[in-house]
N, C-alpha and C positions, 0 to 999 in steps of 0.2 A: 526474550524480548530485546535484549541488548543488541543482538545482531540486526534486528529490524530497525531499531533506532539509529544505529550507525549508518545503515544504508540510506535512511531518510536524511540524516544530517549531512552525509557526503553529497547527496543530491542537492540539498539546500545550499551547500557551500558553492555550488556551481552556478546558482541563479545570479544573473547579472543585476546590477544596481538598477532599480526601477526608476530612479531619478535621472539616470543617464539618457540623453537624447540622441547621442551619436551623430549630431549635426556636422561635426568636423571630420568624420570619417569619409574616406574615398569610397566610391562604388564597390570596388573589389573587397575592401575591408568590411563594408556593410553586408555584402553577400556572405562573407565568411562568418560574420556575427550571426546572420540569419540562419545559416546552416548549423551553427553551434546551438542556437536556441531551439531549432527544430530537433536536433539530437537530444537535447535535454528534455524537451517535451515528450519525445518518444520513450526515453528512460522513465520519466515520471508516469506515463500511461502504463508501461509494463509493470512498474512497481505497484501502482494502484490496482491493476487487474490481478496481480499475484496476491496481494493482501485481501482483496475481495473474495478470491477463491478460497484462501485460507480461512477467512471468517465464515464463509458458507460451510466449509468442512467442519469447523468448530461447532457451528450451530447444529449440524446433523449429528455430530458425536454427542453433543450435550443432550439432544432429544433422545438418543438411544440410552444414555445414562439415566435420564428421567424415567423412561419407559421401564427399564430394568428395575429401578428403585420402586416404581409403582407395583410391579409384579411381585417383588420381594415383600413389600409392605402388605399388599393384599393377601399374600400367602401367609404372612405372619398373623394378621388379624383374623383370618378365617380358619385357623387351626382348631381342630376339635378339642 
């Protein structure tokens, strides 16, 4: 879990200040800032998708474990 948290923290550290209006920036600098924000959004979306995939995989594995436990439990209580 530490690796995931570090990835999220690294991404969060790149997020620009929400209070900044960028009114004083020239057009070229605004375009650069927009490209940076777009790249950050792309990274965030990729991280989001990756973790959703991992969570779905965990859910499937958890269901397999539960099914195996049910089989073992039923076998145990149905012993002659």
